[in-house]
N, C-alpha and C positions, 0 to 999 in steps of 0.2 A: 504492499500500498506506500510506502513512501516515494516508491519511484516517478509513479506520478506525479506527487504532489513537489518533489523537487523539480520536473522537467516543467511545471507548471508556473514555480517560481522565481525562473529563469527566463526573463523577457527576451523577445526576440531582438530587442534593440541592442541587447550585450552581446548575442553571438560574433564571434570573430567575421572578418572578411572573407566573401567567396574569393576561391582561387582562382586570379586571372590566367589569360592563356599565355604564354614563356613566349611564343614565336612572335605575337600578336605587338609586344609589348617590343618585342628587339628592333621589328621594323618602324616603330613609328619613334624609336627613339636612336635609332642607329647613328644619326647626325646630330644629335642634341647634347650639346653638353652638360650636366648638370651641377650647377654651381653652388647649390645649397649643401651645406653641411651635414651629416649623421653622425650621430651620435652609435656606439658600438650596443647600447640598449634598443633602440630603435631598431637597427639592423634586425637583432635578434627578434625582437617584436614582430616584427614585421616578416620574417621568417615563418616563425611559429601559427602566423594567423594563414598563411598563406594555405597549409594543408588543412584548415578549420571550414566546416560547411557554415553556410551563409544562414540569417536570418531565416527565409523562407522554411528552409528545410528543418532548423531547429523547431518550428512552428508543428510541421507538420509530425516530426517526434513526439512533441508533445502530445497531441492529439491521439496520436496511436498508442501510446502509453496509457492515456486516458481511455479509450476505447475500450483495450483490453482490460484494463481493472473493474471497468462498468459490466464488463460481459461474465467477469468472472465471481464479482457482485451477484450478479444476477441467477449463476448457476450455483452458487453457494446459498443462494434463497430458495433455489427451488430444490435441492436437494435437501436443505436443512432449513424448513420453515420455522417460525417462529410458533412460539405454544400461545395463540390468542385468548386463550382461557385462563391465562396466567394460574395455575393449580397450583403452584407454591402458593399462591395467597389465601388457598382454602386452610395453609397450617398458621396464617396469621390472623384471620378471622372467618372460623368455620361456618359461622350463622351467615353470614352476607354472603359467601362465593357459593354454598349451597343451594341458599334460596336464589339466587342469581342464574344458575345453571340445572335448578331443579327438572326441567322439561330436556335439558339435554344428556342428564348423565348417562344415563343406559346407554347412549350411542357414543358418546363419548368416552365410556369404559372401555367399549366395546372397540372401539378403533385402535385404544392405547394398548389392546391384547392383554385386557382383565380378564385371566381367564380362572382364577381361586376361585372363585364361587363354585364351577364345575369338580374342580378337583378337591375342595375340601368337603363338599357335602358329598362327593362320592364315598371317600375315604369316610365319614362319619358314618353312613351307609351300613359300611362295608363291616366297622366295629358294630355297629346294631344288631346286623344280622349273625354275626359271629358270638353276639350274647343273647341272641332269642330275641328281641327286642319287637314287639310291634308296631313297624312305623307308623301306621296308620293311627294308632291310639298316640303315640307320642307326643308331649306337649312339649313345645319349643319358644324358646325367647332369641330373638337375634337384636342384638344391642347394634345400635347404628345401621338401621335398614332402608335407611332413605333410597337407597338404590333397586332394592327391590330384586338384586340378582341372585341373593343366596334365597328367598323366598319362591322364587319361580324353579330354581334348581331343586328345593327340597318338595316342591309340590310335584315335580316330574318322578322324584324319587318313591313318591307315595305319601309322604307328610301330609297331614291333612290341619293339624292343630298348630297352627305357627302365629306368634304373635311378633310383630316389628315396633322398636321404640327407635325414635331420631329424635333431636333436637328442632333440627329445620320442619318449621308447620309447611313450608312449600312442597318440600321433598317429602313428609308425610302424605300431604294433598294430592300430588303426584302418583302415587302409588298405590291411596285408596282406589283410584278412581283407573290407573293403568294395571292391575293385576288383580287377581282373585285368589292369590295365594295367601296370602294374609289373613287369618279369623279377626285377628283386632288388630289395631295400628295405634301406638301410644305417641304422642307428642313430649317428648318431656329431654329433662337433661339426664345422660346417664350418670351422673356425681349425683344427681339428690337423691341421698338415700335415707331412710329405707324406700324401694320402690311398692310402689301401690299392687303388689302380688304376694301372693299366700306362702309360709313355709311350704318349703318341699310340696310344692303342687307342681315343677315340671322335671322332665327326663332330660330337656337338655339348653345349655345356656352359651350361644355362641358369637363372640364379636370378631369379625373379620376385617381387618384394612380399618380399624378403628383405634385400636389403643394408642396412635400418635396422637390424637386429639382430647386423649382423657390422661387426667393425672397434672399437666402441664399449663402452668400461667393461670389465667381466670378461668372460671367455669361458663359454661353453659356456651360456648360459641361466642363469647365477646372478644374484641380487639385485644392481639397477642402478639406483640412485635419481637417477642422473645422465639417464636415459633420458625426456623429457618432449618433449610437442606443447604447451611454452609458449612456445616461441619462444627459447629458452634451451639448447637440446640442446647435448649434447655432440656436436661435430664429430667424425667419423671420424679415425681414428689413422692418418697418412701410410703409414706404415711396414707396418702391418697391410693396410691395402688392398693397397699393391703384392705382399705376399706370397701374397695370397689370386689377385689377376690372374694372376701368375706360376704358381702352381700351375693356376689352371683354363687357361690357356695348356699349361702340359706334359702335361695328360691328352690333350690336342688334336691329332689329326693336323693335317700341314700343309692347310690348305684347310678346316678346320673351322672351325665356325661358334660365336661367343661370343653369347647373349643375353642382358641385365641392366637389372635395371628399378632406377633411384633416386630417391628423393624430390629433389623440386626443391630444399627447405631444406637437404640434406644433399650434393648433386650436385658442389658445388664441389672437396673432397678428390677424389672419384672420378674426375671428369671431368680433374683436373691428371693422375694417375694414366694415366688412360685415355689422353689425347692424348702423352705424352711414349711409352708403347710404340707407338703409332703414330710418330713421331717417328722412332724407333730401328729401323723396318721390322720389328719383331715382329707386326703386324699391322695392319689396312687397316678403314678405317671403312667400313661397307655403308651402314648407315641409322641417324637417328637421328628418334624421334618425341617431341614434346614437349608438356604440357598435357594428360596422361592421367590422370584421377580413376581411382583404387582402389577409394573406396567410395562413390560418389555420394547413395546411400542412406541412409550412418551417421546414428544421431540425433546425434554430435557433431558440433558443428559445424567445429571446427578437421581432425579426421579427415575430414569428408568434402567440404571444400573443399581437402583437400590435393592436391599436383599432384607427379604421375609423370613421368619420362622413360624412355624406351625406345630402349638401344641395340643394335647388330647390329653383329659386328666379324668380319672372318675373318682367320685364322689366315697367316699368310706363310709358306714355306718357310725 
C-alpha cells in the first residue's frame, strides 16, 4: 500500500528531464562555441538527469500503481468481505444485538456454519437411548434458546416437552412464531435465580453457545464493554458461575443430564467449578468433547478460529 502513496506524493514537475537525442544536439551545436562556464556539479546533475524518465512517464507510473492498488483492494474485499452484522457487538451488548437481528439470526448462523445444534442434540439423544430414557416424555430446558435451532433439532429427534429461555424479547417472539418445537418460551435473564421452575422437574438442562454471555460484566444483556474477542476478555466471575450451575442442578431430576458448551478461552473458571461439583458427588461426568468450532465460516478470523468444549454431566441422587 505504501508504493502507490509514494508515487502519488511525487509530483510530475519534480521528475528529471527527458533524455534528448544526442545526435540532434550534436548537429545543432556543431559550429557553436559554448562560452558559458559550467561547474562540475552541474555537469554531473545533467548527466544523471539524461537517464531519467520525463514528467509524463512518471504520471503514468503513478496511475498504474494506483490502479493495481485499487484492483487489489477490490479483490481482497471480494474474498474477505466485512462482517456487516458486527457479531462481536453481541458480546458487548447482547440484548441490543440479538433484538436487532432476531429475524435474521437463524439464516446468519447457517451461513456461518453453525452445526453445533445438530451435533450436540444427536449426542445427547444417543446418551438417552443408552440410558433407556423415553425422549418423548423427557422435559428439556434450553438456556439461551432465542435462535430456536436447538429446539428444532430436539423436535426432529422426538423430544416433545421443550422449554426455551432467552433474555431477548424479540428473539423469544421470533421463535414462538417461527417454530412449534417449544412447548413454552420464557423471556428472562438466565442469571435471575431462582428460576420459576420446580425442583427436580427436568430431565435435561442445555446451555449451548450461551455461557460466554453469562457470569461476566453486567447482567441482563446490558452494555458491557469488557466483552471482547481481543485476548483480554473479562473472565467469568466464579461466584456467579457457581450460582448458575447450582440452579441448573436444582431443577434437574436425579439422573438428569446437564449439557453445556464453554469457549476454550473462558473455560478455566467454568471447569474449576464443574470439577468441584463432581468431586463433591453432586454430579458425574459423562462426556467431554474439545476443539469444536461454533462458527467455522464466519468472516471474523478470531470468531472463526475460536474453539468450544462440550460437557455432559449426570446429576447424582
